VOPAGU-2260 file (C-alpha; in pm, 1 decimal, decimal comma):
REM VOPAGU-2260
SITE   aa  ch    i         X         Y         Z
SITE  MET   A    0    3164,1    6145,6    3293,8
SITE  LYS   A    1    3147,3    6460,2    3482,2
SITE  THR   A    2    2800,4    6365,3    3563,1
SITE  LYS   A    3    2935,5    6035,7    3705,2
SITE  LYS   A    4    3200,8    6203,1    3894,4
SITE  LEU   A    5    2922,2    6436,3    4054,6
SITE  LEU   A    6    2716,6    6140,7    4138,9
SITE  ILE   A    7    3031,7    5954,5    4316,9
SITE  LEU   A    8    3078,0    6276,6    4535,4
SITE  LEU   A    9    2755,0    6305,4    4650,2
SITE  ALA   A   10    2720,8    5981,9    4726,9
SITE  LEU   A   11    3087,9    6033,1    4941,4
SITE  LEU   A   12    2922,2    6349,2    5104,2
SITE  PRO   A   13    2746,0    6189,3    5368,5
SITE  PHE   A   14    3073,9    5969,6    5495,0
SITE  VAL   A   15    3274,5    6322,8    5505,1
SITE  ARG   A   16    3041,9    6452,2    5729,8
SITE  VAL   A   17    2977,6    6172,7    5967,1
SITE  LYS   A   18    3380,7    6140,0    6000,0
SITE  SER   A   19    3381,4    6496,3    6083,6
SITE  ALA   A   20    3114,4    6463,3    6335,1
SITE  ASN   A   21    3295,1    6168,1    6514,1
SITE  ALA   A   22    3609,9    6389,7    6514,3
SITE  GLN   A   23    3398,1    6607,9    6776,1
SITE  GLN   A   24    3488,6    6494,7    7140,5
SITE  LEU   A   25    3160,6    6506,3    7372,1
SITE  LEU   A   26    3261,9    6559,4    7719,3
SITE  THR   A   27    3081,0    6473,4    8044,5
SITE  LEU   A   28    3229,5    6639,6    8349,7
SITE  GLU   A   29    3393,4    6289,7    8468,9
SITE  ARG   A   30    3535,6    6254,0    8130,6
SITE  THR   A   31    3692,1    6625,4    8132,6
SITE  LEU   A   32    3821,5    6566,4    8509,7
SITE  GLN   A   33    4024,7    6261,8    8362,8
SITE  ILE   A   34    4195,2    6438,1    8059,6
SITE  ALA   A   35    4282,6    6690,2    8298,9
SITE  TYR   A   36    4439,7    6473,4    8556,1
SITE  GLN   A   37    4606,4    6325,2    8263,3
SITE  ASN   A   38    4751,1    6623,1    8104,5
SITE  SER   A   39    4779,7    6897,1    8384,0
SITE  PRO   A   40    5156,7    7035,2    8459,8
SITE  ALA   A   41    5061,0    7095,4    8814,6
SITE  ILE   A   42    4949,4    6713,8    8855,3
SITE  GLU   A   43    5263,4    6605,2    8651,6
SITE  GLN   A   44    5489,2    6777,0    8896,5
SITE  SER   A   45    5309,3    6684,7    9227,2
SITE  LYS   A   46    5369,9    6331,0    9078,1
SITE  LEU   A   47    5746,5    6368,4    9042,9
SITE  ASN   A   48    5751,3    6544,2    9392,4
SITE  LEU   A   49    5549,0    6201,5    9529,2
SITE  VAL   A   50    5828,7    5980,1    9344,8
SITE  ARG   A   51    6090,8    6183,1    9501,2
SITE  SER   A   52    5955,8    6141,6    9858,0
SITE  ARG   A   53    5909,9    5778,9    9805,7
SITE  GLU   A   54    6253,5    5686,8    9676,1
SITE  SER   A   55    6408,6    5885,9    9935,4
SITE  LEU   A   56    6227,5    5696,1   10209,0
SITE  ASN   A   57    6281,4    5373,3   10040,4
SITE  ALA   A   58    6660,7    5432,6   10025,9
SITE  GLN   A   59    6643,9    5521,9   10401,8
SITE  ARG   A   60    6481,8    5194,0   10478,3
SITE  ALA   A   61    6722,6    5020,3   10281,2
SITE  GLY   A   62    7004,2    5200,4   10475,2
SITE  LEU   A   63    6884,0    5016,0   10803,6
SITE  LYS   A   64    6974,4    4684,6   10629,9
SITE  SER   A   65    7271,6    4502,0   10657,0
SITE  ARG   A   66    7547,8    4653,9   10447,8
SITE  PHE   A   67    7850,1    4442,8   10302,8
SITE  SER   A   68    8139,7    4609,9   10162,9
SITE  LEU   A   69    8492,2    4484,6   10022,9
SITE  ASN   A   70    8799,9    4674,4   10002,5
SITE  VAL   A   71    9081,9    4514,3    9794,4
SITE  ASN   A   72    9463,0    4621,5    9748,9
SITE  PRO   A   73    9617,8    4412,8    9520,4
SITE  PHE   A   74    9957,1    4552,0    9504,7
SITE  SER   A   75   10209,3    4824,4    9723,8
SITE  TYR   A   76   10515,4    4821,4    9680,2
SITE  SER   A   77   10782,5    5060,3    9833,8
SITE  ASN   A   78   11155,6    5100,5    9851,5
SITE  GLN   A   79   11236,4    5370,4   10087,5
SITE  ARG   A   80   11577,7    5450,7   10301,6
SITE  GLU   A   81   11516,9    5575,0   10664,4
SITE  TYR   A   82   11689,7    5597,1   10978,7
SITE  SER   A   83   11629,6    5339,0   11223,2
SITE  GLN   A   84   11645,3    5526,0   11547,0
SITE  ASP   A   85   11700,9    5116,0   11716,8
SITE  PHE   A   86   11994,4    5070,1   11528,8
SITE  GLN   A   87   12143,2    5455,7   11485,1
SITE  GLU   A   88   12202,9    5398,7   11143,0
SITE  TRP   A   89   12029,7    5445,7   10805,2
SITE  ARG   A   90   11869,2    5138,6   10669,9
SITE  THR   A   91   11695,6    5062,1   10336,1
SITE  TYR   A   92   11347,2    4918,5   10349,7
SITE  GLU   A   93   11195,0    4727,9   10066,3
SITE  ASN   A   94   10808,7    4642,3   10110,9
SITE  MET   A   95   10568,8    4438,9    9939,6
SITE  SER   A   96   10212,9    4393,2   10029,5
SITE  SER   A   97    9859,6    4302,6    9910,9
SITE  GLY   A   98    9532,7    4265,2   10117,5
SITE  GLY   A   99    9147,9    4313,8   10113,3
SITE  THR   A  100    8899,4    4387,1   10388,5
SITE  PHE   A  101    8543,7    4247,0   10382,7
SITE  SER   A  102    8291,4    4392,0   10656,2
SITE  VAL   A  103    7952,5    4335,1   10762,9
SITE  SER   A  104    7786,7    4640,1   10918,4
SITE  GLN   A  105    7419,5    4645,4   11083,9
SITE  PRO   A  106    7298,3    4967,5   11180,6
SITE  ILE   A  107    7028,3    4918,4   11483,0
SITE  LYS   A  108    6707,4    5143,0   11476,4
SITE  ALA   A  109    6624,3    5081,4   11846,9
SITE  THR   A  110    6953,4    5237,7   12007,0
SITE  ASP   A  111    7156,9    5430,2   11656,6
SITE  GLY   A  112    7397,1    5175,8   11738,0
SITE  THR   A  113    7633,1    5005,8   11481,1
SITE  LEU   A  114    7744,2    4604,0   11472,8
SITE  SER   A  115    8015,2    4537,9   11258,0
SITE  LEU   A  116    8179,6    4221,0   11147,3
SITE  VAL   A  117    8497,7    4299,7   11002,2
SITE  ASN   A  118    8777,6    4023,2   10846,0
SITE  SER   A  119    9092,6    4149,6   10691,0
SITE  PHE   A  120    9327,9    3927,9   10526,3
SITE  GLY   A  121    9674,3    4039,9   10394,6
SITE  PHE   A  122   10021,7    3897,5   10247,6
SITE  GLN   A  123   10351,0    4134,9   10337,9
SITE  SER   A  124   10700,5    4041,7   10198,5
SITE  SER   A  125   10964,1    4279,7   10352,1
SITE  SER   A  126   11345,2    4315,4   10289,8
SITE  LEU   A  127   11625,3    4508,6   10471,3
SITE  ASN   A  128   11943,6    4612,0   10327,3
SITE  GLU   A  129   11920,4    4339,4   10035,9
SITE  ASN   A  130   11882,2    4082,0   10280,1
SITE  ASP   A  131   11655,0    3807,4   10247,4
SITE  ALA   A  132   11253,0    3900,8   10220,3
SITE  ILE   A  133   11049,1    3793,5   10519,1
SITE  ASN   A  134   10706,0    3684,3   10386,3
SITE  SER   A  135   10403,9    3666,5   10608,0
SITE  PHE   A  136   10010,5    3624,6   10589,3
SITE  SER   A  137    9792,1    3773,5   10842,1
SITE  ASN   A  138    9393,2    3757,9   10918,8
SITE  ASN   A  139    9206,5    3999,9   11138,3
SITE  LEU   A  140    8865,7    3869,8   11213,2
SITE  GLN   A  141    8668,3    4117,3   11430,7
SITE  LEU   A  142    8360,5    4186,7   11593,2
SITE  ARG   A  143    8260,1    4543,4   11698,0
SITE  PHE   A  144    7981,9    4742,6   11814,8
SITE  ASP   A  145    7971,8    5133,1   11867,1
SITE  GLN   A  146    7662,2    5316,1   12045,7
SITE  PRO   A  147    7646,5    5722,5   12084,8
SITE  ILE   A  148    7533,2    5806,2   12437,9
SITE  PHE   A  149    7384,2    6106,0   12596,6
SITE  THR   A  150    7206,5    6246,6   12255,4
SITE  TYR   A  151    6915,3    6176,2   12016,0
SITE  ASN   A  152    6839,8    5867,2   11823,8
SITE  ARG   A  153    6942,6    6017,7   11447,6
SITE  THR   A  154    6864,8    5704,2   11294,6
SITE  LYS   A  155    6501,7    5715,3   11432,5
SITE  MET   A  156    6455,6    6073,1   11358,8
SITE  ASN   A  157    6591,8    6072,3   10977,0
SITE  LEU   A  158    6355,8    5778,5   10915,3
SITE  ARG   A  159    6067,9    5975,2   11045,6
SITE  GLU   A  160    6114,5    6271,9   10888,0
SITE  LEU   A  161    6123,3    6106,4   10554,4
SITE  GLU   A  162    5781,1    5896,5   10633,7
SITE  LEU   A  163    5639,8    6280,5   10719,8
SITE  ASP   A  164    5773,2    6420,8   10386,0
SITE  LEU   A  165    5634,4    6131,8   10207,6
SITE  GLU   A  166    5317,3    6171,3   10380,2
SITE  ASN   A  167    5305,9    6568,0   10290,0
SITE  SER   A  168    5380,9    6492,6    9947,8
SITE  LEU   A  169    5071,6    6261,3    9938,7
SITE  LEU   A  170    4857,5    6508,4   10055,4
SITE  SER   A  171    5003,8    6796,8    9834,2
SITE  TYR   A  172    4888,8    6566,5    9545,5
SITE  ALA   A  173    4557,4    6468,1    9676,2
SITE  MET   A  174    4479,6    6879,3    9746,5
SITE  GLN   A  175    4628,0    6909,0    9401,8
SITE  LYS   A  176    4369,9    6640,4    9225,6
SITE  LEU   A  177    4097,9    6861,3    9444,8
SITE  SER   A  178    4214,9    7195,3    9336,4
SITE  ILE   A  179    4220,1    7080,7    8968,1
SITE  GLU   A  180    3864,0    6934,3    8983,0
SITE  ARG   A  181    3738,0    7247,2    9101,4
SITE  GLN   A  182    3896,1    7494,4    8831,3
SITE  VAL   A  183    3795,4    7213,4    8589,3
SITE  THR   A  184    3439,7    7207,5    8717,1
SITE  GLN   A  185    3418,2    7576,8    8685,4
SITE  TYR   A  186    3509,1    7611,4    8347,5
SITE  PHE   A  187    3323,1    7329,2    8243,1
SITE  TYR   A  188    2983,2    7474,4    8388,0
SITE  GLN   A  189    3064,2    7835,7    8234,5
SITE  VAL   A  190    3057,9    7625,9    7889,1
SITE  TYR   A  191    2736,6    7523,1    8002,8
SITE  GLN   A  192    2618,9    7823,0    8070,8
SITE  ARG   A  193    2708,2    7983,2    7758,6
SITE  HIS   A  194    2559,4    7717,3    7553,8
SITE  GLN   A  195    2228,9    7805,2    7739,1
SITE  ASN   A  196    2307,0    8137,0    7673,7
SITE  LEU   A  197    2309,6    8073,0    7303,4
SITE  MET   A  198    2009,7    7873,9    7335,6
SITE  ILE   A  199    1798,5    8137,1    7514,5
SITE  SER   A  200    1916,6    8403,7    7236,3
SITE  ARG   A  201    1825,6    8148,5    6990,9
SITE  GLU   A  202    1488,8    8148,8    7149,6
SITE  GLU   A  203    1473,8    8499,6    7168,7
SITE  LEU   A  204    1567,9    8542,7    6799,1
SITE  ALA   A  205    1272,7    8312,1    6702,1
SITE  ASN   A  206    1018,5    8515,0    6898,6
SITE  GLN   A  207    1156,8    8831,6    6712,3
SITE  GLU   A  208    1126,2    8691,9    6372,0
SITE  LYS   A  209     767,6    8579,9    6442,8
SITE  THR   A  210     711,5    8923,8    6598,0
SITE  PHE   A  211     820,6    9057,1    6291,4
SITE  GLU   A  212     609,5    8876,9    6075,3
SITE  ILE   A  213     310,6    8978,8    6253,7
SITE  THR   A  214     427,7    9317,1    6240,1
SITE  LYS   A  215     500,4    9321,3    5888,9
SITE  ASN   A  216     146,8    9182,9    5820,2
SITE  LYS   A  217     -23,0    9396,1    6039,3
SITE  VAL   A  218     139,5    9727,0    5839,4
SITE  GLU   A  219      69,6    9580,4    5514,7
SITE  ALA   A  220    -286,7    9559,4    5608,5
SITE  GLY   A  221    -292,3    9941,9    5744,5
SITE  LEU   A  222    -344,9    9804,9    6092,5
SITE  THR   A  223     -64,0    9972,8    6291,3
SITE  ALA   A  224     188,2   10238,1    6196,5
SITE  GLN   A  225     515,4   10220,5    5982,4
SITE  GLU   A  226     707,4   10290,8    6301,6
SITE  GLU   A  227     629,3    9944,1    6447,4
SITE  LEU   A  228     800,1    9779,5    6132,7
SITE  TRP   A  229    1121,6    9998,2    6224,2
SITE  GLN   A  230    1118,7    9897,8    6559,9
SITE  ALA   A  231    1022,5    9515,8    6495,6
SITE  GLU   A  232    1351,0    9526,8    6234,0
SITE  LEU   A  233    1531,9    9685,7    6493,6
SITE  ASN   A  234    1472,4    9407,7    6753,3
SITE  LEU   A  235    1515,7    9164,0    6490,7
SITE  GLU   A  236    1882,9    9266,8    6443,1
SITE  ASN   A  237    1932,8    9332,5    6821,7
SITE  ALA   A  238    1842,8    8947,8    6872,0
SITE  ARG   A  239    2017,7    8860,8    6571,2
SITE  SER   A  240    2358,2    9043,7    6738,0
SITE  SER   A  241    2268,5    8865,8    7063,3
SITE  VAL   A  242    2310,7    8541,8    6879,8
SITE  LEU   A  243    2667,8    8613,1    6718,3
SITE  ASN   A  244    2774,7    8746,9    7047,7
SITE  ALA   A  245    2667,9    8426,8    7239,6
SITE  GLU   A  246    2818,4    8234,6    6990,7
SITE  VAL   A  247    3176,9    8391,2    7001,0
SITE  SER   A  248    3109,8    8360,8    7384,8
SITE  LEU   A  249    3048,7    8009,6    7363,8
SITE  GLU   A  250    3389,3    7930,8    7183,0
SITE  ASN   A  251    3574,2    8144,0    7400,3
SITE  ALA   A  252    3428,6    7929,9    7667,3
SITE  LYS   A  253    3522,2    7612,3    7487,2
SITE  ASP   A  254    3880,7    7727,0    7392,0
SITE  GLN   A  255    3968,3    7805,5    7786,9
SITE  LEU   A  256    3833,0    7473,1    7887,1
SITE  LYS   A  257    4043,8    7307,6    7643,5
SITE  GLN   A  258    4333,1    7526,7    7769,6
SITE  THR   A  259    4293,4    7446,0    8133,7
SITE  ILE   A  260    4255,2    7033,5    8088,6
SITE  GLY   A  261    4528,8    7043,7    7806,1
SITE  LEU   A  262    4337,2    6952,8    7469,2
SITE  PRO   A  263    4447,4    7147,2    7155,4
SITE  LEU   A  264    4288,1    7458,1    7073,5
SITE  GLU   A  265    4200,0    7302,1    6744,8
SITE  ASP   A  266    3987,5    7001,1    6879,2
SITE  SER   A  267    3638,2    7053,7    6847,0
SITE  ILE   A  268    3434,6    6950,9    7178,3
SITE  ASP   A  269    3107,5    6982,5    7310,2
SITE  ILE   A  270    2952,4    6870,1    7657,6
SITE  VAL   A  271    2695,6    6706,8    7809,9
SITE  ALA   A  272    2615,9    6845,8    8171,9
SITE  ASN   A  273    2345,4    6731,2    8447,2
SITE  VAL   A  274    2272,4    7061,4    8597,6
SITE  ASP   A  275    1971,7    6927,5    8802,9
SITE  VAL   A  276    1942,4    7014,6    9155,3
SITE  THR   A  277    1780,8    6809,2    9443,6
SITE  PRO   A  278    1878,5    7003,5    9783,2
SITE  VAL   A  279    2096,7    6828,5    9976,6
SITE  ASP   A  280    2043,3    6838,8   10367,0
SITE  VAL   A  281    2374,2    6963,2   10553,4
SITE  GLU   A  282    2391,6    7006,2   10932,0
SITE  LEU   A  283    2645,2    7266,7   10976,8
SITE  ASN   A  284    2804,9    7062,9   11282,6
SITE  ASP   A  285    2831,0    6773,4   11093,8
SITE  ALA   A  286    3007,7    6965,2   10857,8
SITE  ILE   A  287    3271,5    7120,4   11088,4
SITE  ASP   A  288    3299,7    6792,1   11244,3
SITE  TYR   A  289    3414,0    6616,0   10943,0
SITE  ALA   A  290    3633,3    6907,5   10808,8
SITE  LEU   A  291    3792,5    6922,8   11114,8
SITE  LYS   A  292    3877,4    6505,5   11096,0
SITE  GLN   A  293    3963,5    6505,6   10764,1
SITE  ARG   A  294    4086,1    6858,0   10610,2
SITE  MET   A  295    4443,1    6736,8   10455,8
SITE  GLU   A  296    4543,6    7128,5   10535,9
SITE  LEU   A  297    4517,8    7014,2   10902,9
SITE  ARG   A  298    4723,7    6731,7   10872,5
SITE  GLN   A  299    4999,7    6932,1   10688,3
SITE  ARG   A  300    5017,3    7163,8   10983,0
SITE  GLU   A  301    5043,4    6895,7   11239,1
SITE  ILE   A  302    5318,2    6752,7   11011,2
SITE  ASP   A  303    5474,9    7104,3   11047,2
SITE  ILE   A  304    5441,0    7097,4   11404,0
SITE  GLU   A  305    5627,1    6769,2   11425,1
SITE  ASN   A  306    5941,3    6892,5   11198,9
SITE  ALA   A  307    5957,6    7171,8   11439,4
SITE  GLN   A  308    5981,2    6944,0   11748,5
SITE  PHE   A  309    6253,5    6798,9   11561,6
SITE  SER   A  310    6433,8    7076,4   11472,1
SITE  LEU   A  311    6417,0    7194,9   11818,7
SITE  ILE   A  312    6574,8    6822,7   11909,8
SITE  GLN   A  313    6862,6    6858,5   11671,7
SITE  THR   A  314    6927,5    7263,3   11760,7
SITE  ASN   A  315    6956,9    7153,3   12146,6
SITE  ALA   A  316    7218,5    6875,9   12044,6
SITE  THR   A  317    7411,7    7155,4   11920,3
SITE  ASN   A  318    7728,8    7182,6   12120,2
SITE  GLU   A  319    7599,6    6884,7   12323,9
SITE  PHE   A  320    7733,9    6684,8   12588,1
SITE  LYS   A  321    7768,1    6348,3   12446,2
SITE  GLY   A  322    7984,1    5991,8   12419,4
SITE  ASN   A  323    8022,7    5718,1   12234,5
SITE  VAL   A  324    8119,1    5318,2   12357,0
SITE  SER   A  325    8263,2    5088,5   12135,2
SITE  LEU   A  326    8333,5    4745,0   12203,1
SITE  SER   A  327    8552,7    4493,5   11991,2
SITE  VAL   A  328    8674,9    4141,2   12007,9
SITE  GLY   A  329    8875,2    3981,7   11771,3
SITE  LEU   A  330    9109,1    3684,2   11678,2
SITE  PHE   A  331    9436,9    3785,0   11497,7
SITE  GLY   A  332    9663,4    3525,0   11319,4
SITE  ASP   A  333    9970,6    3559,4   11110,1
SITE  ASN   A  334   10220,3    3311,8   10980,5
SITE  GLU   A  335   10447,6    3266,2   10695,1
SITE  GLN   A  336   10228,9    2972,3   10565,4
SITE  ILE   A  337    9855,5    3084,5   10486,0
SITE  GLY   A  338    9729,1    2716,1   10599,4
SITE  SER   A  339    9892,7    2767,7   10950,7
SITE  LEU   A  340    9773,1    3121,1   11011,5
SITE  TYR   A  341    9576,9    3042,0   11335,6
SITE  ASP   A  342    9782,5    2811,2   11448,6
SITE  SER   A  343    9885,1    3007,4   11750,5
SITE  PRO   A  344    9600,2    3324,3   11752,1
SITE  THR   A  345    9579,5    3615,8   11954,0
SITE  ASP   A  346    9274,0    3729,4   12115,4
SITE  ASN   A  347    9225,3    4102,3   12054,5
SITE  GLN   A  348    8986,4    4272,1   12283,9
SITE  GLN   A  349    8905,9    4663,5   12324,6
SITE  VAL   A  350    8689,8    4872,2   12508,3
SITE  GLU   A  351    8706,2    5244,4   12449,1
SITE  LEU   A  352    8448,7    5511,4   12607,4
SITE  SER   A  353    8483,3    5864,4   12478,5
SITE  PHE   A  354    8323,6    6214,5   12531,7
SITE  GLU   A  355    8253,6    6532,5   12386,5
SITE  ILE   A  356    8252,1    6790,0   12653,0
SITE  PRO   A  357    8152,9    7144,0   12530,6
SITE  LEU   A  358    8288,3    7459,2   12714,5
SITE  TRP   A  359    8180,2    7796,0   12595,0
SITE  ASP   A  360    7988,6    7879,6   12294,1
SITE  TRP   A  361    7899,2    8213,3   12311,1
SITE  GLY   A  362    7531,0    8181,8   12351,9
SITE  GLN   A  363    7508,4    8039,3   12010,4
SITE  LYS   A  364    7328,1    7721,2   12123,0
SITE  GLU   A  365    7107,0    7970,3   12334,7
SITE  ALA   A  366    7016,8    8154,5   12066,8
SITE  ARG   A  367    6960,0    7880,0   11808,7
SITE  MET   A  368    6690,9    7756,1   12081,0
SITE  ARG   A  369    6473,8    8084,5   12099,1
SITE  ALA   A  370    6473,6    8077,6   11729,6
SITE  ALA   A  371    6370,0    7709,1   11702,7
SITE  GLU   A  372    6110,9    7773,2   11985,3
SITE  ALA   A  373    5952,9    8064,3   11802,9
SITE  SER   A  374    5922,7    7837,8   11496,3
SITE  LEU   A  375    5764,7    7580,5   11703,9
SITE  GLU   A  376    5494,9    7835,7   11813,8
SITE  MET   A  377    5449,8    7979,5   11474,7
SITE  GLN   A  378    5347,6    7647,3   11393,2
SITE  GLU   A  379    5111,9    7586,4   11636,6
SITE  LEU   A  380    4967,4    7883,3   11600,7
SITE  ASN   A  381    4916,7    7830,9   11224,7
SITE  PHE   A  382    4768,9    7492,2   11301,6
SITE  ASP   A  383    4486,7    7716,2   11506,9
SITE  ASN   A  384    4406,4    7964,4   11273,1
SITE  GLU   A  385    4376,4    7691,6   10993,8
SITE  LYS   A  386    4103,8    7555,8   11185,7
SITE  VAL   A  387    3933,5    7884,3   11279,2
SITE  SER   A  388    3961,1    7938,9   10877,7
SITE  ILE   A  389    3792,2    7613,1   10822,2
SITE  LYS   A  390    3508,8    7702,0   11030,1
SITE  LEU   A  391    3461,0    8052,4   10892,8
SITE  SER   A  392    3463,8    7867,6   10543,5
SITE  LEU   A  393    3186,9    7646,0   10620,1
SITE  ARG   A  394    2986,4    7883,0   10784,9
SITE  GLU   A  395    2966,6    8082,3   10498,9
SITE  ILE   A  396    2920,3    7799,4   10277,5
SITE  TYR   A  397    2623,9    7657,8   10476,6
SITE  ARG   A  398    2466,3    7999,4   10444,6
SITE  ASN   A  399    2501,5    8025,7   10060,2
SITE  LEU   A  400    2360,7    7657,4    9992,3
SITE  ARG   A  401    2050,6    7786,4   10210,2
SITE  ASN   A  402    2010,0    8088,4   10019,3
SITE  LEU   A  403    2082,4    7946,9    9663,9
SITE  VAL   A  404    1797,2    7701,3    9720,1
SITE  THR   A  405    1577,0    8006,4    9783,3
SITE  GLN   A  406    1720,1    8186,5    9477,5
SITE  ILE   A  407    1626,9    7851,4    9261,6
SITE  ASN   A  408    1294,0    7846,4    9383,8
SITE  ILE   A  409    1246,0    8210,9    9316,0
SITE  ALA   A  410    1413,3    8196,9    8997,4
SITE  GLU   A  411    1219,8    7879,6    8861,2
SITE  LYS   A  412     887,8    8063,5    8960,7
SITE  SER   A  413    1006,9    8383,4    8799,9
SITE  VAL   A  414    1100,7    8221,8    8489,6
SITE  GLU   A  415     730,6    8043,6    8465,4
SITE  ASN   A  416     559,2    8419,0    8527,9
SITE  ALA   A  417     771,1    8590,9    8300,5
SITE  ARG   A  418     681,5    8306,1    8037,1
SITE  LEU   A  419     309,5    8337,4    8115,0
SITE  THR   A  420     334,8    8690,5    8085,3
SITE  TYR   A  421     536,9    8706,0    7760,3
SITE  GLU   A  422     265,5    8468,2    7596,8
SITE  LEU   A  423     -26,3    8696,9    7733,6
SITE  ASN   A  424     126,6    9018,0    7599,7
SITE  VAL   A  425     211,3    8849,8    7247,5
SITE  GLU   A  426    -180,8    8795,1    7238,1
SITE  LYS   A  427    -223,9    9187,9    7329,0
SITE  TYR   A  428      35,3    9256,2    7058,1
SITE  GLU   A  429    -152,2    9068,7    6780,3
SITE  ASN   A  430    -471,3    9273,2    6888,6
SITE  GLY   A  431    -282,8    9584,7    6861,1
SITE  ASP   A  432    -290,5    9646,6    7239,4
SITE  LEU   A  433      56,9    9651,8    7287,8
SITE  THR   A  434     349,1    9831,9    7113,9
SITE  GLY   A  435     644,4    9640,1    6960,6
SITE  MET   A  436     878,3    9820,0    7231,1
SITE  ASP   A  437     663,3    9700,9    7505,0
SITE  LEU   A  438     640,9    9348,6    7377,0
SITE  SER   A  439    1054,8    9354,9    7348,6
SITE  LEU   A  440    1051,9    9441,2    7705,8
SITE  TYR   A  441     873,5    9122,9    7788,3
SITE  GLN   A  442    1092,0    8926,5    7578,6
SITE  ASN   A  443    1430,9    9032,7    7767,9
SITE  GLN   A  444    1279,6    9005,2    8086,8
SITE  LEU   A  445    1220,1    8627,7    7987,9
SITE  SER   A  446    1549,2    8589,4    7875,8
SITE  SER   A  447    1695,1    8774,7    8180,6
SITE  GLN   A  448    1478,3    8537,4    8403,4
SITE  LYS   A  449    1610,0    8199,2    8215,6
SITE  ASN   A  450    1968,7    8316,3    8245,7
SITE  GLU   A  451    1925,5    8386,9    8624,7
SITE  LEU   A  452    1788,7    8049,8    8688,5
SITE  THR   A  453    2068,2    7879,9    8487,7
SITE  ASN   A  454    2311,2    8085,8    8688,6
SITE  ALA   A  455    2152,5    7961,0    9011,3
SITE  LEU   A  456    2153,7    7597,0    8927,8
SITE  ILE   A  457    2539,6    7597,8    8860,6
SITE  ASN   A  458    2605,4    7854,2    9180,8
SITE  TYR   A  459    2454,2    7577,3    9357,0
SITE  LYS   A  460    2627,5    7260,9    9182,6
SITE  LEU   A  461    2985,6    7484,8    9258,3
SITE  GLU   A  462    2897,0    7571,7    9621,1
SITE  LEU   A  463    2826,5    7177,8    9641,0
SITE  LEU   A  464    3141,2    7092,2    9495,2
SITE  ASN   A  465    3312,2    7344,9    9742,9
SITE  LEU   A  466    3171,2    7200,9   10042,4
SITE  LYS   A  467    3286,0    6875,8    9948,3
SITE  ILE   A  468    3630,8    7002,6    9904,5
SITE  GLN   A  469    3639,1    7174,6   10239,0
SITE  THR   A  470    3496,7    6899,6   10425,5
SITE  LEU   A  471    3607,9    6590,7   10223,0
SITE  TRP   A  472    3269,1    6446,0   10259,3
SITE  ASP   A  473    3019,8    6381,7    9997,8
SITE  PHE   A  474    2661,5    6523,1   10110,8
SITE  GLU   A  475    2492,5    6337,1    9791,7
SITE  GLN   A  476    2648,0    5977,1    9867,3
SITE  ARG   A  477    2707,6    6025,1   10226,4
SITE  GLU   A  478    3064,6    5898,3   10190,6
SITE  SER   A  479    3408,5    6027,4   10274,9
SITE  ILE   A  480    3615,0    6118,2    9977,3
SITE  VAL   A  481    3974,3    6091,9   10185,2
SITE  PRO   A  482    4226,3    5946,3    9964,8
SITE  PRO   A  483    4397,2    5678,7   10072,5
SITE  VAL   A  484    4721,5    5837,1   10125,4
SITE  TYR   A  485    4871,5    5538,1   10346,1
SITE  SER   A  486    4816,3    5272,9   10078,8
SITE  PRO   A  487    5086,2    5127,4    9863,0
SITE  GLU   A  488    4848,2    5056,3    9615,8
SITE  PHE   A  489    4688,2    5412,6    9616,9
SITE  MET   A  490    5070,5    5535,2    9542,4
SITE  ASP   A  491    5114,0    5251,2    9246,8
SITE  SER   A  492    4793,2    5344,9    9094,6
SITE  GLU   A  493    4840,7    5698,3    9077,6
SITE  LEU   A  494    5201,8    5677,9    8960,9
SITE  ASN   A  495    5204,2    5433,6    8712,1
């Protein structure tokens, strides 16, 4: 019976291993970025800000359409004793009324005016000193137009400010994604780098084990001194320690990557990375032109300048001379019978011109104008400084890329030379022409050169990514990567 249970457990063991292996996530750089975009709190916050800006603009645009309203006063009653100036005596007035007002208001974007159609209908019953009540129906239909004059168009400005706010939110969202891409890519290649260090350490351990066996055989044969075996043992233990250190460093890098992209630390991951480097032809002047045309930070500075100009206009309207023109035409009818309201209607017309004239503000407007002008100049300086910073950054990246290509070529040759040198000195060591300590130095040199090559390849990849982010141009694919921030489809795809 025990034998049967043991056989069943042995049969199930391969499936348990397959399940464990399947639990490990194999991540490419593209998949890692997708996970980061889904889980990043910064991306989520940018999305919420984008929703806020979009819905605020939608609300403002909806406010430019016709507004319908209905106010109803179903019942009103009053019984008051008042002194009548006409009759020079106290009288008791009793009133009962009901009514409602329906209105349609249409803002006019071009002029900042308002066109309104208002209809008020009511019923009133009045009595005096317990006399018979007087009942009356009334209806007032009125068309009204109000137009501010000698001032700026607030409707247009408010709409434009919200449009700029939405554009700024879209730019911030796209920039946040680029920032996440840069950070995640760095941690992704850090995992790859630690993995390569582990592979190099394991290769070094295998070489030290081989060297140890050679030394042991030579000592047993009396061909070399016992001290060589002690040194070989020390080198072997150091190699094993290096492997353990590399394993710890790799796991720490994986945890850092998981934390960055929002995966549980308990998840098991491995990566697949392509660090093959094909040098990309980059023209400095082209890179600067792409950046100055496409960098979203520059557009944000332009938005800041436009907002500062709006602030200047609003400040100039402080204590301003302004006026308002009101025109209205209407038809009023009243009668005791509701069906006879307009038997003898009255035409109502009204024209009103009003002005608001400031007299003295103790220098308030002048001081506010100076502050607004200074703010505008600051935004213009920020725009110019941003352009200079972009140029400086691109010149540095351009030089770094050229230097890294040279470093990669040198590192590849150095690795090959170190490998050949190590193989040659292994033969010398086997022949007794070299000590174990000297051979260990050549092994360390080979490992160091391999690490240098890995670092150079990763640095080139990261610097090429930095160039793409700084110019919003993919020099490998020869295409722009500017997000379609003005497209509603882009917003829908990102927010849903």
